[in-house]
C-alpha positions in Angstrom: 15.9 11.5 -15.2 19.0 10.2 -13.4 19.9 12.1 -10.1 23.6 12.8 -9.6 25.0 13.3 -6.1 28.4 15.1 -6.2 29.5 13.1 -3.2 28.3 9.7 -4.5 28.2 10.2 -8.3 26.7 6.8 -9.2 24.4 8.6 -11.7 27.5 9.3 -13.9 28.0 5.5 -14.1 24.4 5.0 -15.1 24.7 7.6 -17.8 27.9 6.0 -19.1 26.3 2.6 -19.3 23.4 4.1 -21.3 25.9 5.6 -23.7 27.7 2.3 -24.1 24.4 0.7 -25.0 24.0 3.3 -27.8 21.3 5.3 -26.0 21.0 9.1 -26.2 21.7 11.1 -23.0 21.1 14.8 -22.3 23.1 16.5 -19.6 23.8 20.1 -18.4 27.6 20.0 -18.4 28.1 23.4 -16.8 26.6 22.3 -13.5 24.6 25.5 -12.9 22.7 28.2 -14.7 24.8 31.2 -15.8 24.0 34.4 -14.1 24.7 36.6 -17.1 23.8 34.4 -20.1 27.5 33.6 -20.9 28.6 30.0 -20.8 30.1 28.7 -17.6 33.1 26.4 -17.5 32.3 22.7 -18.3 32.4 20.4 -15.3 34.8 17.4 -15.6 32.1 14.9 -14.4 29.7 16.0 -17.0 32.2 15.4 -19.8 33.4 12.0 -18.4 30.8 10.1 -20.4 32.2 11.5 -23.6 35.8 10.9 -22.9 35.2 7.4 -21.7 32.7 6.3 -24.4 33.6 8.6 -27.3 29.9 9.2 -27.9 29.2 12.0 -30.4 28.1 15.3 -28.9 25.2 17.5 -30.2 25.5 20.9 -28.4 22.3 22.7 -27.5 21.7 26.0 -25.8 18.7 27.3 -23.8 18.7 31.0 -24.5 17.5 33.2 -21.7 17.6 30.4 -19.0 19.3 32.9 -16.6 16.0 34.8 -16.5 13.6 31.8 -16.1 12.0 31.1 -12.8 11.9 27.5 -13.8 15.6 27.1 -14.6 17.4 29.8 -12.8 18.4 29.2 -9.2 18.0 32.7 -8.0 15.0 33.4 -10.3 16.2 36.8 -11.6 13.3 38.6 -13.1 15.3 40.9 -15.4 17.1 40.7 -18.6 20.6 41.1 -17.2 21.1 40.6 -13.5 24.9 40.8 -13.9 25.2 44.5 -14.4 23.3 47.6 -15.5 24.2 50.9 -17.1 24.3 52.5 -20.5 25.2 50.4 -23.6 27.2 53.2 -25.1 29.9 54.7 -22.9 31.9 56.8 -25.3 29.3 58.8 -27.3 25.9 60.4 -26.8 23.1 57.8 -26.7 20.4 59.0 -29.1 17.2 57.1 -29.1 14.5 57.4 -31.7 11.3 55.6 -32.4 11.7 53.5 -35.6 15.5 53.2 -35.0 17.5 50.4 -33.4 17.8 50.6 -29.6 21.5 49.6 -30.1 23.5 49.3 -33.2 25.2 46.3 -31.6 22.1 44.1 -31.5 19.1 43.3 -33.7 17.3 40.9 -31.3 16.6 40.9 -27.6 15.2 38.4 -25.1 11.7 39.4 -24.0 11.9 41.1 -20.7 13.2 44.3 -19.2 16.2 46.1 -17.7 16.5 49.1 -15.5 19.6 51.2 -16.4 21.3 53.9 -14.5 24.2 56.2 -15.8 25.3 59.4 -14.1 22.0 60.5 -12.8 19.9 59.2 -15.7 17.3 56.5 -15.3 16.0 54.4 -18.1 13.8 51.4 -18.3 14.1 49.2 -21.4 11.2 46.8 -22.1 11.4 44.2 -24.8 8.3 42.6 -26.3 8.1 40.3 -29.3 6.3 42.1 -32.1 4.0 44.3 -29.8 0.4 44.6 -31.0 -1.3 48.0 -31.4 -3.3 47.2 -28.2 0.0 46.7 -26.3 1.5 49.9 -27.8 -1.6 51.9 -26.7 -1.4 50.4 -23.2 2.3 51.2 -23.0 1.7 54.8 -24.1 -1.3 55.7 -22.0 -1.8 53.5 -19.0 -0.7 54.4 -15.4 2.7 53.3 -14.2 3.3 52.1 -10.6 6.8 52.2 -9.1 8.4 50.8 -6.0 11.6 50.3 -4.1 12.5 47.5 -1.7 15.9 47.5 0.1 17.5 44.7 1.9 21.2 44.2 2.9 22.3 47.0 0.6 20.5 45.5 -2.5 17.9 47.8 -4.1 15.0 46.1 -5.8 13.4 48.4 -8.4 9.8 47.5 -9.0 7.4 48.6 -11.6 4.0 47.9 -13.2 2.2 49.3 -16.3 -1.5 48.6 -16.0 -2.9 46.2 -18.6 0.6 45.9 -20.2 3.2 44.7 -17.8 2.5 43.1 -14.4 4.6 43.8 -11.3 8.3 43.0 -12.0 11.5 43.7 -10.2 15.2 43.9 -10.6 17.8 43.6 -7.8 20.5 46.3 -8.5 23.6 47.8 -7.1 25.3 50.9 -8.5 28.6 49.1 -7.9 27.6 47.0 -11.0 27.5 50.2 -13.1 30.8 51.1 -14.9 32.8 53.4 -12.7 32.6 56.3 -15.2 28.8 56.1 -14.9 28.5 56.0 -11.1 28.0 59.7 -10.5 25.1 60.4 -8.2 23.7 64.0 -8.4 22.2 65.1 -5.2 18.5 65.7 -5.8 17.2 69.2 -4.8 14.4 69.2 -2.3 11.0 69.1 -3.9 12.3 68.2 -7.3 11.2 65.2 -9.4 13.5 62.8 -11.2 12.8 61.7 -14.8 12.9 58.1 -16.0 12.7 57.4 -19.7 10.9 54.1 -20.7 11.8 52.6 -24.0 9.7 49.8 -25.7 11.8 47.7 -28.0 10.6 45.0 -30.5 12.5 42.0 -29.2 12.3 40.4 -32.7 13.9 43.3 -34.6 15.7 45.5 -32.0 13.7 48.5 -33.2 12.3 51.1 -30.8 8.5 50.9 -31.0 7.6 53.6 -28.5 9.0 55.8 -25.7 7.5 57.6 -22.8 8.7 59.3 -19.6 7.6 59.2 -16.0 8.8 61.0 -12.9 9.9 59.7 -9.5 8.4 61.7 -6.6 10.9 63.8 -4.4 10.6 61.1 -1.7 11.2 58.2 -4.2 14.2 60.1 -5.6 15.7 60.7 -2.2 15.3 57.1 -1.1 16.9 55.8 -4.2 19.8 58.3 -4.0 20.5 57.4 -0.4 20.5 53.7 -1.3 23.0 54.3 -4.1 25.2 56.4 -1.9 25.2 53.7 0.7 26.1 51.1 -1.9 29.1 53.2 -3.1 30.3 53.7 0.5 30.2 50.0 1.4 32.5 47.2 0.1 30.9 45.2 -2.8 30.8 41.5 -2.7 29.1 40.0 -5.8 28.5 36.7 -4.2 26.7 38.3 -1.2 24.7 40.5 -3.7 23.5 37.3 -5.5 22.8 35.5 -2.3 20.6 38.4 -1.0 18.6 38.4 -4.2 18.1 34.6 -3.8 17.0 35.0 -0.2 14.5 37.7 -1.1 13.1 35.7 -4.0 12.7 32.7 -1.8 10.5 34.7 0.5 8.7 36.6 -2.2 8.5 34.3 -5.3 6.5 36.9 -7.2 7.2 40.6 -7.7 3.6 41.4 -6.6 4.4 40.0 -3.2 7.6 42.2 -3.0 5.6 45.3 -3.9 3.4 44.7 -0.9 6.3 45.1 1.4 8.1 47.8 -0.6 9.9 50.7 1.3 8.4 53.1 -1.2 5.4 52.5 -3.5 3.8 55.2 -5.7 2.1 55.9 -9.0 4.6 57.4 -11.5 4.3 61.1 -11.6 2.5 61.4 -8.3 3.4 64.1 -5.8 3.7 61.8 -2.8 5.0 58.2 -2.3 
């Protein structure tokens, strides 16, 4: 490994000399991990070795690096930290076991994403070829839910016993398409429904579905948080920085759950 200091980039010279000797060199020319899985612009320093030595390039890609706690700088624990919402904005979204979750995709990265669109809540969980034991646990086991709020970022937490350990997603309704940002005011004492969809990550096919409710208190806290997000200016960089700060203090979702503003078992009467 050759460290490279952007102020004193002698490492680039070391790499260039290695290329001139005919050795192989691997670099990350984008300079940082993408936040949404899309390729970042190539940095000029990273490509200097090629332009100066004319060494052949073999392009490689690490799929899902933006979700990895090893690679990702902010350690997002979700499938898509860049935005959430429905996948289909122009027609009814009909989901059925045995059918594709989305006609646009046949494969998904193993992980999850909380989605919100006009008062509807959905949790998509992707697992590679789930076993019958996993399907049974998904269908039957208790679900625990939580909310942690800091600097106008809402961290949605969940756990499905013996199936999915505590996980979280830092969200802002401002990252939902504008046409899906409607926030119905929950009536006092009413529960809010969330649909959970289990997708086979290898095929894109829905393997199972179930529903769980938020308690009236959980619903009210989440609604107020979304309303506050809509009322305040949105700065994507600050949003990402806040997630990074929280993850630095709480490296694991289980730790975040212990300090959650709201914590409950799905379907319970009280938070």
